[in-house]
N, C-alpha and C positions, 0 to 999 in steps of 0.2 A: 359110563366104564370103558374104557378104552380096549380095542382088541388087543392081546397076548401077541406077542411076535416083535418083528421088527419092522416099528412103525415111525414113518419119516412125516414130518410136518411139513407142509410147504405154505411160505406165504407168498401171495400171487401178487400183492403190491408193489407199485413202483416203488422202488426206496432207491436214493442216493445215498452211499455210505462213507463217511471219511474216517478211516481209523487212524487216530494218534497213538503212536507207541513211544514210550518212555525209553530214553538209551540213558537216562541218568547213571552216574556211578555208585549212588546210593542206594541203588537195586539190589547191588551184589550179583555175583555169578550165579546163584541158585535162583533168585529172581528176576533175573533177564531170561532166564530158560524157562521160568514158569511162566512168564509174561507171552514169551514166542507160542508156547504151545497154548495159550490161551487164546491168543488172536490164529492162531491156526484153526482151532476147533472153531471160531467164530465164523471163518470164511468158508469152513466145512459144511456148517448147517445153513448155509445159502447157497452153497453148490450143488445144487438138487433139480430136477426136471421141473422146470415152470416158474423158477425165479425170474426175477424181473431187477434183480439187485445190481446196482453200479457202484463199484467200490474204487475209491483212493486210498492209499496210504502215505502217511507222512510221517517220518521217524524224527524225533527229536531229543534234543541234549541241553546244550549251551555252553557258553563259554566259560573257558576256565579261570578268568581274571574277572575284576569287576569291570577294570577298564574296558573289557569288551562288552560286557552287558551294556554299559552307557554307549558305546557305538550301535550296539541293536536297538537301542532306542533314540536316538539322535533324532531330529528334526529331519535332516535327510539321510536317507538309510540308502539312497540310488546306489552308493560306492560301494555298499558295506556288503561283503559275501556272506550270505544267510545261509549258506550251507558250512561254510569253513570258521567264521566268525563266529556267529549264532546258532550252528548245530541244528538246523533245521534244515532237513533234506525230504524232498519231495520223491519219494519212493517210485510211486506212480499216479500219475493222473487218473480220471475215473474209466473205468473199463470192466467191460461185463464177463472177461475173461477171467472167471475168480479161480480155477486152476493156477493160470500164471501169477495172481495175486498171491495165492500159498505158496509158490516159488520164490518167489521175490520174498514175503517175510522170513520163509526160512533160511533165505543165504544173507538175512542182516548181520551186519557186525555191530557190535556193543561198543558205543562211543564213548561210555562211561563219564560223561560232561558232566555239567551241571542241571538244571532242571528248569529251563526258561518255556514253563507249560501256556502261559500268556502269550507268548509270540507265535508257538504252537496253533493256540486256538483260532488267532487272526488268519494265519498261515490257509487253518482250515475251512474258515469262514470264506477267502477268498477261493480255494477251492469249488465250494459250493454255488459259487457265483457262475462256474463251468457246469454245472448240473442242468438236467433234464428239467424243464417249466413246470408240469406236474408231478414230479415225483416228489415224495415224502422225503426231507433232508435230515440227515443224522451226523450225529458227530459222536463216536465212541472213542473215549481216552483210555487209555491202560497205562497206568501210572501207581507209582511207591504212595504219590500222595502229598508228597513233598516239593511244592514250586519253589522257585527263587522269591517270589513275590505273590504273596497272597491277595495284597489289593488288587494289582494290577489282572491276577488271574480270575478274581471276581470279576473286575470290569469287562473282561474277554468275553467270560460266561455269560455275563448279561446281554451284551451284543449279540453271541450266536443265539440266544433265547430269543431276544427282540426280534432277528431275523427270521423267525418260523421255524428253527432247526429243533429238533429233541438234542437234548447234550445227555451222554450217561456217561456216567464215571465207572469205570473197572478197577477197583483196588486191587492191587498186586496179590497174586495167589501162589500159595506155597511156600512163602518165607517166612521164618520164623521172625518175630521182632523182638529185641532184647531191651 
């Protein structure tokens, strides 16, 4: 039985965590607000004494046209601006300053684009390569669950898991689906 009062549980494992935050228009205003609140609460849970968490944040949406989507998946994407064209924006690379991570999440602007989840996952995998050698790798996806391509999202999910990272999906909270 847990003692009464304000009990804070601390995870003392070395964790590298990439937060993927869905900025698609399908979330709706209420869904976006709920998602930001959930992400803030997630960061707060790790921002305690003794934590060894390292966090990165990627905001993702997607192109507004199918032409843009094709550009984002072309063989040569070197000339494609991932942020402007593809809607994939790294808000912060890995940092242990979790108060700053929360501030950055609080200041996010809702992009209202499409949902290029597969490319966001591959961007998260690239971020994990910048992580610590002995840390447990985690990718946490806040989303309303409607990617542009279920097939490509499934493939990207398998790539993440095969790399040894834990992949956790957080379905959008606080929005009524009609």
